[in-house]
C-alpha positions in Angstrom: 0.0 0.0 0.0 1.2 3.5 -0.8 0.8 6.2 1.8 1.2 9.8 0.8 3.2 11.9 3.3 4.1 15.5 3.5 7.0 16.9 5.6 6.6 20.6 6.3 8.0 23.5 8.2 7.1 27.1 8.7 9.0 30.2 9.6 7.0 33.0 11.1 6.9 36.6 12.3 6.7 35.5 15.9 5.7 32.6 18.2 1.9 33.1 18.7 -0.3 31.9 15.9 -3.2 34.2 16.9 -0.9 37.3 16.4 1.7 36.4 13.9 1.9 35.2 10.3 3.8 32.6 8.2 6.6 34.1 6.1 8.1 30.9 4.7 6.7 27.4 4.1 8.5 24.4 2.9 6.6 21.2 1.9 8.1 18.0 0.6 5.9 15.1 -0.5 6.8 11.4 -0.2 5.0 8.4 -1.5 5.8 5.6 1.0 5.4 1.9 0.1 4.4 0.0 3.3 5.4 -3.3 1.7 8.9 -2.5 0.6 9.4 0.4 3.1 10.9 2.4 0.3 9.7 5.9 -0.7 9.8 8.3 -3.6 10.6 11.9 -2.6 9.4 14.8 -4.7 11.3 18.0 -5.0 10.7 20.3 -2.0 8.5 23.3 -2.6 9.3 26.6 -0.8 7.2 29.7 -0.7 7.9 33.0 0.9 5.1 35.4 1.9 4.8 39.1 2.7 3.2 39.1 6.1 2.0 42.7 5.8 3.2 43.2 9.4 6.5 43.5 11.3 8.7 40.6 12.2 9.7 40.2 15.9 13.4 40.7 16.4 13.7 37.4 18.3 12.1 35.5 15.4 14.3 37.2 12.9 17.4 36.3 14.9 16.4 32.7 14.5 15.5 32.4 10.9 17.4 35.5 9.5 14.5 36.5 7.2 13.8 40.3 7.2 10.8 42.2 6.1 13.0 43.7 3.3 13.6 40.1 2.0 9.8 39.7 1.7 8.7 43.1 0.3 8.2 41.7 -3.2 6.7 38.4 -2.1 2.9 37.7 -2.4 0.6 37.1 0.5 -0.2 33.5 1.6 -3.6 33.7 -0.1 -2.0 34.0 -3.5 -0.8 30.4 -3.3 -3.6 29.0 -1.2 -5.0 26.6 -3.9 -1.6 25.2 -4.7 -0.8 24.8 -1.0 -4.1 23.2 -0.3 -3.5 20.7 -3.1 0.0 19.8 -1.9 -1.3 19.0 1.6 -3.9 16.6 0.2 -2.1 13.6 1.7 -2.6 10.9 4.3 0.1 11.9 6.8 1.6 15.2 7.9 5.1 15.3 9.5 6.5 18.3 11.3 8.8 19.0 14.2 6.8 20.7 16.9 3.9 20.6 14.4 1.1 20.2 17.0 2.2 23.1 19.1 3.5 25.5 16.4 3.1 24.7 12.7 -0.4 23.3 12.6 -2.0 26.2 14.5 -0.3 28.7 12.1 -1.5 26.7 9.1 -5.0 26.4 10.5 -5.1 30.2 11.0 -3.9 30.9 7.4 -6.5 28.4 6.0 -9.2 30.0 8.0 -8.3 33.5 6.8 -8.2 32.3 3.2 -11.5 30.6 3.5 -13.1 33.8 5.0 -11.7 35.9 2.2 -13.2 33.5 -0.4 -16.5 33.0 1.4 -16.0 29.3 1.9 -15.5 27.1 5.0 -14.7 23.6 3.7 -10.9 23.8 3.3 -9.3 22.8 6.5 -5.6 22.1 7.1 -5.5 19.1 9.3 -8.8 17.5 8.7 -8.6 13.8 9.4 -5.0 13.5 8.5 -2.6 11.7 10.8 -0.1 14.2 12.2 3.3 12.9 13.3 5.0 15.4 15.5 8.7 14.4 15.5 9.2 16.5 18.7 6.3 15.1 20.7 6.7 11.6 19.5 10.4 11.2 19.9 11.1 11.1 23.6 13.1 8.0 22.8 15.7 10.3 21.2 16.9 12.0 24.4 18.0 11.1 27.9 15.2 11.0 30.4 12.6 11.1 27.6 12.5 14.9 27.2 11.1 16.3 24.0 14.1 16.7 21.6 15.2 19.7 19.7 15.7 18.9 16.0 19.4 18.8 16.5 19.0 16.2 19.3 16.7 14.1 17.1 19.3 14.2 14.3 22.0 13.1 16.7 19.9 10.2 17.9 19.2 9.1 14.3 22.7 9.6 13.0 21.6 12.5 10.7 24.2 15.2 10.2 23.0 18.6 11.6 24.5 21.9 10.5 23.7 24.8 12.9 24.6 27.3 10.1 21.9 26.0 7.8 19.3 25.2 10.6 16.1 27.2 10.9 15.6 27.6 7.2 12.4 25.7 6.4 13.8 23.7 3.5 16.8 22.5 5.6 14.7 21.7 8.6 12.3 19.6 6.5 15.2 17.7 4.9 16.9 16.6 8.1 13.5 16.1 9.9 12.4 13.7 7.2 15.7 11.8 7.3 15.0 11.3 11.0 11.4 10.4 10.4 12.2 7.7 7.9 14.9 6.4 10.3 12.2 6.2 13.0 9.7 4.5 10.7 12.3 1.8 9.8 12.9 1.2 13.5 9.1 1.1 14.2 9.3 4.3 16.4 6.6 6.2 14.4 3.3 4.8 13.2 1.6 5.9 10.0 -1.9 4.9 10.8 
């Protein structure tokens, strides 16, 4: 059986989904064969968005994306149909997805639905969400929730601090860790 999986990550103007906006989104789709445990990876897709608001200094210090970098970028709504289509999968994978990325995506979907006068396009829906932070307490001593760097160490995935916190890089190493965990039976896909 083939399971469609999307690994994703967001960069934002700040930490609170109710007050802040997504400025970068990376999505990579995988078709995973449960029989052979092999997968086919598609090319990652990366979008940048003009948030039409300021970026918190603390957030910018982490992801190094400035408002000047985004001044000519479209708003999230411009790519909503394409993004919605890409996320039409069985499983979503994100590091700290439940506490961070999913609420941001749900908010953006809600705003896009309101602008279009529809209500049927939801982000999570009935998809399985694998949060590689929440579901990886096996990766650290004493079972604490691992940072992505700690998860990479536990899975033998090289982690480069200079490249970290860019959505595309984070998706790549997170998915390497995810498939390592799937092979070891540490993540379930159902």
